[in-house]
C-alpha positions as CSV (number, residue, x, y, z in Angstrom):
1,M,35.1,99.2,66.8
2,S,37.1,96.6,69.0
3,G,38.7,95.2,65.9
4,L,39.6,98.6,64.7
5,S,41.1,99.4,68.1
6,V,43.2,96.2,68.1
7,S,44.4,96.9,64.6
8,L,45.3,100.6,65.6
9,Q,47.1,99.3,68.6
10,Q,49.0,96.8,66.5
11,T,50.0,99.6,63.9
12,M,51.1,102.0,66.5
13,A,53.2,99.3,68.2
14,A,54.9,98.4,64.8
15,L,55.7,101.9,64.2
16,T,57.0,102.4,67.7
17,L,59.3,99.5,67.1
18,A,60.4,100.8,63.8
19,G,61.2,104.1,65.3
20,A,63.1,102.6,68.2
21,A,65.1,100.7,65.7
22,L,66.0,103.8,63.9
23,I,67.0,105.8,66.8
24,A,68.6,103.2,68.9
25,P,72.0,103.1,67.6
26,A,72.4,106.8,67.8
27,A,70.8,107.1,71.2
28,L,72.7,104.1,72.8
29,A,76.1,104.2,71.1
30,A,78.8,105.7,73.4
31,D,81.8,107.8,72.6
32,F,84.1,104.9,73.2
33,H,87.5,105.2,74.6
34,P,89.6,102.2,73.7
35,I,92.7,101.2,75.4
36,T,96.2,101.2,74.1
37,A,97.3,97.6,74.3
38,D,101.1,98.2,74.8
39,A,101.7,95.4,77.4
40,R,100.4,92.2,75.6
41,G,103.6,90.7,76.4
42,K,102.9,90.8,80.1
43,L,101.2,87.7,81.7
44,I,99.2,87.8,84.7
45,T,98.3,84.6,86.5
46,L,94.9,84.6,88.3
47,T,94.9,82.5,91.6
48,G,92.1,84.2,93.4
49,H,94.4,85.4,96.1
50,D,97.0,87.7,95.0
51,L,95.7,90.1,92.4
52,T,97.2,93.6,92.8
53,I,96.0,97.0,91.7
54,E,99.0,97.1,89.3
55,D,97.8,93.8,87.8
56,V,94.3,95.2,87.3
57,V,95.7,98.4,85.6
58,A,98.2,96.3,83.5
59,V,95.2,94.1,82.1
60,A,92.6,96.9,82.1
61,R,94.5,99.8,80.5
62,H,97.5,98.1,78.7
63,G,96.2,94.8,77.5
64,A,98.2,92.5,79.7
65,Q,97.3,88.8,79.0
66,V,95.5,86.6,81.6
67,R,95.5,83.0,82.5
68,Y,94.4,80.9,85.6
69,S,96.6,78.9,87.7
70,P,96.1,75.2,87.6
71,E,95.2,75.4,91.4
72,A,92.6,77.9,90.7
73,I,91.0,76.0,87.9
74,Q,91.1,72.9,90.1
75,R,89.5,74.7,93.2
76,A,86.6,75.9,90.8
77,A,86.0,72.6,89.4
78,D,85.9,70.9,93.0
79,G,83.5,73.5,94.2
80,Y,81.3,72.8,91.0
81,D,81.3,69.2,91.7
82,L,80.5,69.6,95.4
83,R,77.6,71.8,94.5
84,A,76.3,69.3,92.0
85,E,76.5,66.7,94.6
86,A,74.6,68.8,96.9
87,G,71.8,68.9,94.4
88,A,71.9,65.1,94.0
89,E,71.5,64.9,97.8
90,D,68.4,67.1,97.7
91,I,70.2,69.9,99.8
92,P,68.5,73.2,99.1
93,V,71.1,75.4,97.2
94,Y,70.3,79.0,96.1
95,G,70.8,79.3,92.4
96,L,71.0,75.5,91.8
97,N,67.7,74.0,92.8
98,R,66.2,77.1,94.4
99,G,65.2,80.2,92.5
100,G,67.0,83.6,92.7
101,G,66.0,86.6,94.8
102,A,62.4,86.5,96.0
103,L,62.2,82.9,94.6
104,R,64.8,81.5,96.9
105,E,62.2,79.4,98.7
106,V,60.8,78.0,95.3
107,Q,62.3,74.7,94.2
108,V,63.3,74.5,90.6
109,K,64.9,71.8,88.5
110,R,67.9,73.5,87.3
111,A,68.3,77.4,88.1
112,E,71.7,77.3,86.3
113,V,70.1,76.5,83.0
114,M,67.5,79.2,83.7
115,Q,70.5,81.6,84.2
116,L,72.0,80.6,80.8
117,S,68.5,81.2,79.2
118,F,68.3,84.6,80.8
119,A,71.7,85.5,79.5
120,R,70.5,84.5,75.9
121,T,67.7,86.9,76.1
122,G,70.2,89.6,75.6
123,A,71.8,92.6,77.1
124,R,68.7,94.2,78.4
125,E,69.7,95.1,82.0
126,G,71.1,98.3,83.2
127,V,70.6,102.0,82.7
128,L,72.1,104.4,80.2
129,P,74.6,105.8,79.4
130,E,76.8,103.0,78.2
131,I,80.2,102.7,79.9
132,A,82.5,104.7,77.5
133,D,85.8,103.5,78.9
134,E,87.2,100.2,77.8
135,D,89.6,100.1,80.7
136,L,86.8,100.0,83.3
137,I,85.1,97.2,81.6
138,R,88.2,95.3,81.3
139,A,88.9,95.9,85.0
140,L,85.5,94.5,85.7
141,L,86.2,91.4,83.8
142,V,89.6,90.7,85.2
143,I,88.3,91.2,88.9
144,R,85.2,89.0,88.1
145,A,87.7,86.4,86.6
146,N,89.8,86.4,89.8
147,S,86.8,85.7,92.0
148,V,85.5,82.7,90.1
149,P,87.8,80.1,91.6
150,F,85.9,80.8,94.9
151,E,82.8,79.8,93.1
152,A,81.2,76.6,91.8
153,S,82.1,77.3,88.2
154,G,82.7,75.3,85.0
155,A,85.8,75.4,82.9
156,E,84.1,76.6,79.8
157,F,82.9,79.8,81.5
158,M,86.3,80.4,83.2
159,Q,88.2,79.9,79.8
160,L,85.9,82.1,77.8
161,L,86.2,84.9,80.5
162,V,89.8,85.1,80.3
163,E,89.7,84.9,76.5
164,L,87.4,88.0,76.2
165,L,90.3,89.8,78.0
166,N,93.1,88.3,75.9
167,K,91.4,88.8,72.5
168,R,90.0,92.2,73.5
169,V,86.3,91.2,73.1
170,T,84.9,94.1,75.3
171,P,81.2,93.9,76.0
172,V,78.9,96.8,75.6
173,M,77.7,97.6,79.2
174,Y,75.6,100.1,80.8
175,S,76.9,102.4,83.5
176,R,73.9,102.4,85.9
177,G,71.6,99.7,87.2
178,T,73.0,98.6,90.6
179,L,72.4,99.7,94.2
180,G,75.4,97.9,95.5
181,E,74.1,94.5,96.8
182,G,76.0,92.8,94.0
183,D,76.0,94.3,90.5
184,L,73.6,91.6,89.4
185,F,71.7,93.2,86.5
186,L,74.4,95.4,85.2
187,T,77.0,92.5,85.0
188,S,74.4,90.4,83.1
189,N,75.5,92.4,80.1
190,F,78.8,90.8,79.8
191,L,77.0,87.4,80.2
192,A,75.0,88.3,77.2
193,T,78.2,88.8,75.2
194,M,79.4,85.3,76.2
195,V,76.4,83.8,74.7
196,G,76.6,85.9,71.6
197,R,73.9,88.5,72.3
198,G,74.1,92.4,72.4
199,D,77.1,94.3,71.1
200,A,80.6,94.3,71.9
201,H,83.9,95.9,70.7
202,Y,86.4,93.8,69.1
203,Q,89.9,95.4,69.2
204,G,88.2,98.7,69.8
205,V,85.6,98.4,66.9
206,R,81.9,98.1,67.7
207,M,79.9,95.1,66.3
208,G,77.4,92.4,67.4
209,A,78.7,90.3,70.1
210,A,78.3,87.1,68.1
211,E,80.6,88.6,65.2
212,A,83.0,89.8,67.9
213,L,83.4,86.3,69.2
214,K,83.7,84.8,65.7
215,R,86.5,87.4,64.7
216,A,88.4,86.4,68.0
217,G,88.0,82.7,67.1
218,L,85.8,82.2,70.2
219,K,82.6,80.2,70.5
220,P,79.5,81.4,72.5
221,L,79.1,79.8,76.0
222,A,76.9,76.6,75.7
223,T,76.9,75.4,79.3
224,G,76.4,77.0,82.8
225,I,77.5,80.8,83.2
226,G,79.0,80.4,86.5
227,G,77.3,81.1,89.8
228,G,77.5,83.5,92.7
229,T,77.1,87.2,93.3
230,S,79.5,89.7,92.2
231,N,80.3,93.4,93.0
232,A,82.9,93.4,90.1
233,Y,81.6,96.7,88.7
234,A,82.1,98.5,92.1
235,D,85.2,96.8,92.6
236,A,86.6,97.9,89.1
237,L,85.6,101.5,89.9
238,A,87.4,101.2,93.2
239,A,90.5,99.7,92.0
240,L,91.0,102.3,89.2
241,L,90.3,104.9,92.0
242,V,93.1,103.5,93.9
243,A,95.5,103.6,90.9
244,D,94.5,107.3,89.9
245,G,94.4,108.4,93.6
246,K,97.9,107.4,94.1
247,Q,99.1,109.4,90.9
248,L,97.1,112.4,92.3
249,L,98.6,112.2,95.7
250,E,102.2,111.8,94.4
251,W,101.6,115.1,92.3
252,A,100.1,116.7,95.2
253,D,103.2,116.3,97.3
254,L,105.6,117.4,94.5
255,I,103.6,120.5,93.6
256,H,103.4,121.5,97.3
257,A,107.3,121.3,97.4
258,M,107.2,123.6,94.2
259,D,104.8,125.9,95.9
260,K,106.9,126.2,99.0
261,L,109.8,127.0,96.8
262,G,107.9,129.7,94.9
263,M,106.6,131.3,98.0
264,N,110.0,131.2,99.8
265,S,108.4,129.2,102.6
266,S,109.7,128.2,105.9
267,V,110.5,124.4,106.2
268,T,110.6,124.3,109.9
269,P,107.2,122.7,110.2
270,L,108.3,119.7,108.3
271,A,111.2,118.8,110.7
272,P,111.1,115.2,112.1
273,L,111.6,116.4,115.6
274,V,108.4,118.5,115.1
275,Q,106.6,115.5,114.0
276,E,107.5,113.5,117.1
277,K,105.6,115.8,119.1
278,R,102.4,114.6,117.6
279,P,103.3,111.3,116.0
280,F,100.6,110.7,113.3
281,K,102.7,108.1,111.2
282,W,101.1,109.1,107.9
283,V,101.5,112.9,108.4
284,A,105.1,112.4,109.6
285,W,105.8,110.3,106.6
286,D,104.5,113.0,104.2
287,A,106.4,115.7,106.0
288,A,109.6,113.5,105.5
289,R,108.7,113.1,101.8
290,L,108.6,116.9,101.4
291,M,111.7,117.5,103.4
292,D,113.5,114.9,101.1
293,M,112.1,116.6,98.0
294,L,113.4,120.0,99.1
295,R,116.7,119.0,100.4
296,G,119.4,121.0,98.9
297,S,117.1,123.8,97.9
298,Y,117.6,127.4,98.9
299,L,114.9,127.2,101.5
300,F,117.4,125.8,104.0
301,E,119.6,128.9,103.6
302,D,119.1,132.0,105.6
303,D,116.9,134.7,104.0
304,P,116.0,137.8,106.1
305,K,112.9,138.5,103.9
306,R,111.5,135.0,104.6
307,I,108.5,135.4,106.8
308,L,108.1,133.5,110.2
309,Q,104.9,131.6,109.3
310,D,103.3,130.9,105.9
311,P,99.5,130.9,105.5
312,E,97.9,128.0,107.0
313,S,97.0,126.5,103.6
314,M,100.8,126.4,102.8
315,R,102.1,125.5,106.3
316,A,99.8,122.7,107.1
317,S,99.1,121.2,103.6
318,Y,101.5,118.2,104.5
319,I,99.0,117.4,107.3
320,R,96.0,117.2,104.8
321,Q,98.1,115.4,102.3
322,G,99.4,112.8,104.8
323,S,95.8,112.3,106.0
324,A,94.7,111.8,102.4
325,W,97.5,109.2,101.9
326,Q,96.2,107.4,105.0
327,A,92.8,107.2,103.7
328,W,94.1,106.1,100.3
329,A,96.1,103.3,101.9
330,A,93.0,102.1,104.0
331,L,91.0,102.1,100.7
332,R,93.8,100.3,98.8
333,D,93.8,97.6,101.6
334,N,90.0,97.1,101.5
335,V,90.0,96.9,97.7
336,L,92.7,94.3,97.8
337,V,90.6,92.2,100.2
338,Q,87.6,92.7,98.1
339,I,89.1,91.5,94.9
340,N,91.0,88.7,96.4
341,S,88.3,86.8,98.3
342,G,85.0,85.0,98.1
343,E,81.8,87.3,98.0
344,Q,79.6,84.7,96.5
345,N,76.3,83.5,97.6
346,P,76.0,80.6,98.3
347,V,79.6,79.7,99.4
348,V,81.1,76.3,98.8
349,L,83.1,74.9,101.9
350,L,85.0,72.2,100.4
351,D,86.2,69.4,102.8
352,A,84.6,71.3,105.8
353,S,83.3,68.6,108.5
354,P,80.8,68.8,111.3
355,G,83.8,68.4,113.8
356,D,85.6,71.3,112.5
357,S,83.6,73.9,114.4
358,W,80.8,73.7,117.0
359,E,78.3,75.5,114.9
360,L,78.9,73.2,111.8
361,S,77.4,70.2,113.8
362,T,74.1,71.9,114.9
363,P,71.1,70.9,113.1
364,Q,70.8,74.2,111.3
365,F,74.2,73.8,109.5
366,M,73.7,70.0,109.0
367,K,70.9,70.8,106.7
368,Y,73.6,72.1,104.2
369,Y,76.2,69.4,104.8
370,V,77.1,67.5,101.7
371,K,78.1,64.0,102.7
372,G,79.8,63.3,99.3
373,G,79.1,61.0,96.4
374,P,79.9,60.2,92.8
375,L,79.5,63.9,91.6
376,S,82.0,65.3,94.2
377,H,84.2,62.2,93.8
378,G,83.7,61.3,97.4
379,R,84.6,64.7,98.9
380,H,82.4,66.4,101.4
381,G,81.6,69.8,102.6
382,Y,79.0,72.6,103.0
383,V,77.0,74.7,100.5
384,I,75.5,77.6,102.6
385,S,74.0,81.1,102.0
386,T,76.2,84.0,102.9
387,A,76.0,87.9,103.1
388,N,79.4,88.4,101.8
389,W,78.2,90.2,98.9
390,D,77.8,93.3,100.9
391,P,80.6,95.6,100.1
392,Y,80.4,98.0,102.9
393,P,83.9,97.7,104.2
394,M,85.1,99.0,100.9
395,T,82.4,101.6,100.3
396,N,83.0,103.2,103.7
397,E,86.6,103.7,102.7
398,I,85.6,105.1,99.2
399,E,83.7,107.9,101.0
400,A,86.4,108.5,103.6
401,F,89.1,108.9,100.7
402,S,86.7,111.3,98.9
403,T,86.4,113.5,102.0
404,A,90.2,113.5,102.5
405,I,90.8,114.5,99.0
406,A,88.2,117.4,99.3
407,N,89.9,118.6,102.5
408,M,93.4,118.5,100.7
409,A,91.9,120.3,97.8
410,A,90.7,123.2,100.0
411,A,94.3,123.9,101.0
412,I,95.3,123.7,97.3
413,A,92.7,126.2,96.3
414,Q,93.7,128.6,99.0
415,R,97.4,128.3,98.2
416,I,96.8,129.4,94.7
417,E,95.0,132.4,96.0
418,R,97.7,133.4,98.5
419,F,100.1,133.8,95.5
420,S,97.9,136.4,94.0
421,E,97.6,138.6,97.1
422,R,100.2,141.1,96.3
423,G,98.9,144.3,98.0
424,P,101.4,147.0,98.9
425,T,103.9,144.8,100.5
426,A,103.1,141.3,98.8
427,F,103.0,139.9,102.3
428,F,103.4,136.2,101.6
429,T,105.6,136.2,98.7
430,G,107.7,139.3,99.7
431,I,107.9,140.4,96.3
432,K,105.7,141.1,93.2
433,P,106.7,139.8,89.8
434,A,107.2,143.4,88.6
435,D,109.9,143.8,91.3
436,V,112.3,141.5,89.5
437,L,111.0,141.0,85.9
438,T,111.7,143.3,83.2
439,P,108.7,144.8,81.2
440,E,109.8,142.3,78.3
441,Q,109.9,139.4,80.5
442,L,106.4,140.4,81.9
443,R,105.2,140.6,78.4
444,L,106.4,137.3,77.1
445,S,105.5,135.3,80.3
446,P,102.1,133.6,80.3
447,T,99.5,134.7,82.8
448,M,100.2,133.2,85.9
449,L,96.6,132.2,86.6
450,E,93.4,131.5,84.7
451,P,90.7,134.0,85.8
452,Y,89.8,133.6,89.5
453,F,86.5,131.9,88.7
454,A,88.1,129.1,86.6
455,F,89.9,127.1,89.3
456,M,87.3,128.2,91.9
457,D,84.6,126.7,89.8
458,V,86.6,123.4,89.7
459,W,86.9,123.7,93.6
460,A,83.2,124.3,93.9
461,E,82.4,120.9,92.0
462,I,84.8,119.1,94.3
463,Q,82.9,120.4,97.2
464,N,79.6,119.2,95.8
465,D,80.9,115.8,94.7
466,A,82.6,114.9,97.9
467,H,79.5,115.0,100.1
468,S,78.6,111.6,101.5
469,V,75.7,109.6,99.9
470,T,72.7,109.4,102.1
471,A,72.4,106.1,103.8
472,E,69.2,104.3,102.5
473,G,67.1,101.3,103.2
474,N,64.3,100.7,100.7
475,A,62.7,97.4,100.1
476,A,63.1,95.9,96.5
477,D,62.6,92.3,95.3
478,V,59.5,91.6,97.4
479,G,61.5,93.0,100.4
480,V,64.3,90.5,100.0
481,A,66.8,93.4,98.9
482,D,66.0,96.1,101.5
483,I,69.4,97.9,102.1
484,E,71.6,99.7,99.5
485,A,75.3,100.2,99.6
486,Y,75.3,102.6,96.6
487,S,78.9,101.5,95.9
488,R,78.6,102.5,92.3
489,L,77.4,106.1,93.1
490,K,80.0,106.5,95.7
491,A,82.9,105.3,93.6
492,V,81.9,107.2,90.6
493,R,81.6,110.4,92.7
494,A,85.2,109.5,94.3
495,R,86.7,109.1,90.8
496,Q,85.2,112.5,89.8
497,V,86.6,114.1,93.0
498,V,90.0,112.8,92.2
499,D,90.0,113.9,88.5
500,L,88.6,117.3,89.5
501,T,91.5,117.6,92.1
502,M,93.9,116.8,89.4
503,Q,92.6,119.6,87.4
504,L,92.8,122.0,90.4
505,L,96.5,120.7,90.7
506,G,96.9,121.9,87.1
507,Y,96.3,125.4,88.2
508,D,98.5,124.9,91.2
509,L,101.2,123.8,88.9
510,L,100.9,126.9,86.8
511,T,101.2,129.1,89.7
512,A,104.2,127.1,91.3
513,T,106.2,127.0,88.0
514,Y,105.4,130.7,87.3
515,W,106.8,131.9,90.7
516,L,109.9,129.4,90.2
517,D,110.7,131.5,87.2
518,V,110.2,134.6,89.2
519,R,112.4,133.3,92.0
520,K,115.1,132.4,89.5
521,A,115.0,135.9,88.0
522,Q,115.3,137.3,91.4
523,D,118.4,135.2,92.2
524,P,119.8,132.9,89.3
525,K,122.0,131.1,91.8
526,R,119.0,129.7,93.7
527,S,118.8,125.9,93.8
528,F,115.3,124.4,93.7
529,A,116.4,120.8,94.5
530,R,116.4,117.9,91.9
531,A,112.9,116.7,91.8
532,P,111.1,120.1,91.7
533,T,113.7,121.3,89.2
534,A,113.0,118.2,87.0
535,A,109.2,118.7,87.1
536,W,109.5,122.4,86.5
537,T,111.8,121.9,83.6
538,A,109.7,119.2,82.0
539,F,106.6,121.4,82.2
540,R,108.2,124.4,80.6
541,K,109.0,122.3,77.5
542,V,105.1,121.9,77.2
543,L,104.3,125.6,78.2
544,P,107.4,127.8,77.8
545,W,107.7,130.7,80.2
546,Q,108.9,133.3,77.6
547,Q,106.6,132.9,74.5
548,E,105.0,135.3,72.1
549,V,101.2,135.6,72.5
550,D,100.7,134.3,68.9
551,S,102.8,131.1,69.6
552,R,101.0,130.2,72.8
553,P,98.5,127.2,72.6
554,D,94.9,127.9,71.8
555,L,93.9,126.2,74.9
556,P,93.3,127.2,78.6
557,Y,96.5,127.0,80.4
558,G,94.7,125.0,83.0
559,A,93.8,122.3,80.5
560,V,97.5,122.2,79.2
561,A,98.7,121.7,82.8
562,Y,96.0,118.9,83.6
563,E,96.9,117.0,80.5
564,F,100.7,117.3,81.5
565,L,99.7,115.9,85.0
566,K,97.7,113.0,83.5
567,Q,100.3,112.0,81.0
568,T,103.3,112.4,83.3
569,P,103.5,110.6,86.5
570,A,105.1,112.4,89.3
571,A,107.0,109.3,90.2
572,S,109.1,110.0,86.9
573,F,110.6,112.9,88.8
574,Y,110.6,111.6,92.4
575,S,110.4,108.0,93.3
576,A,112.6,107.5,96.2
577,G,112.1,108.9,99.7
578,P,111.1,107.4,102.9
579,P,109.2,103.9,102.9
580,M,105.5,104.1,103.2
581,P,104.2,103.3,106.6
582,A,103.2,99.7,107.2
583,T,99.5,99.0,107.4
584,D,97.3,96.1,109.0
585,G,95.5,95.6,105.7
586,Q,96.4,92.0,105.1
587,L,93.8,89.2,104.7
588,M,93.0,87.8,108.1
589,T,92.0,84.3,109.1
590,I,89.4,84.2,111.7
591,S,89.1,80.7,113.3
592,T,86.4,79.3,115.6
593,R,87.4,75.8,115.2
594,T,87.1,73.7,118.3
595,T,90.4,72.7,120.0
596,K,90.8,68.9,120.1
């Protein structure tokens, strides 16, 4: 019976494997969204210190080319050599002669070789679904590449990493599998691609990674894979959040100006002297932006029908928008620090000496002092363990930005509703469309709003996604990893909040442009100022005001407006205005060195 049992088990296992092979491609393959590489002529030089959000977007979404500065290559090589010398001097180094994670106290001969062997086992880490957006994977790669000069990394690894970007060999990666203490297992997927395992997209077409490398004229990695911890996935999510968040906020300001024109609003709350009474600099800046957008419009003329005070959602929106801008700037500054600094463990302190700082000369630190020798070309320094992998400065700001956007979105949703409150006197607008439009104009103009529950459903989802992630501490890896940042989850939710708020703004745009048409019909001589007029005119080319029912798009108007906002930056209509407030978000140098 035991022989039969073993045979049956083997048969079942074989059938299971065969079935998995049959269903795996259909189950795993994502609906991949390739980029449009329309900026291949642009070259970004990576130094490790000055990568911008705009650079990330240029590479990730537009195919800009990448290279390392000579200084960055040399810095990585020097770190690599010092770490090798540390091993020769029998200094305990995590990831070199000590194991990883819970094995950090276990002496090994060559952990780097073990890491390469691990990569060669294939892209087996992470959790479904696959990442569907090529721009996100490319953002991860360029941010990871920019951090390498802070590490002890070999030239082969660095060169292949940038060539993946330049030749558009985009690894197939999974979207889950990290709790935020370094995206270790998830980012191992692109390491598998570098050794020719797993799948990759070459020029947007999926194939085996080995074939993708071959078509790109690249050879699989043969030496070390590069050391150090990386939060490149969370960093990529956050960098694209900053880019998309800016486009959202620019539209929020411009559509708010259009709303005020549509409602015949009072502009007195925006006055600079009013802001001086409570000088929050970002709020005052946003008020100044709106005043500049509206300058020259009919709102500065006397109108006996204009009410004294608008609804609070209209009157105070600039305060919530200015506050959202402030949260955006704080996030931007933290992301820039995150993607331009060393988060690696261990860290190489090249040329650091015991006399540089009091603690470096203590017995605890001297255990990790590399005196220097042939492998480091005589150079000395330290190789020490760190906690720089913890991304909390950035993840806190991600959640703060989500909350600020949700509070801004609350005002947007209420503004849309106030336009629909006609009643016997149409209190806030002062008129009803039927008061100024002919029956034919009413018939040919598209419905002002989607059904009430459409945009409110979007708002309900924003409310749900904007909640903070519960703080947790759960022991993993034999208790070594016992706190979680949840940076992936926070960033994914924040990006969803931004995208949903852009959808909500689509409904707001429908409302604003409809009422601009109504106001123009009420008085054709009215001026709406340059930027609101330009945005209104551009949108009317996509969705005309007067149009027969059979000629209207077979899509929800909200979807039409959302696509317009995504494809048309608000900056194409308004890019001037007051300069953005200064921030203190520059990289700071903290020194505890002894004064001699």
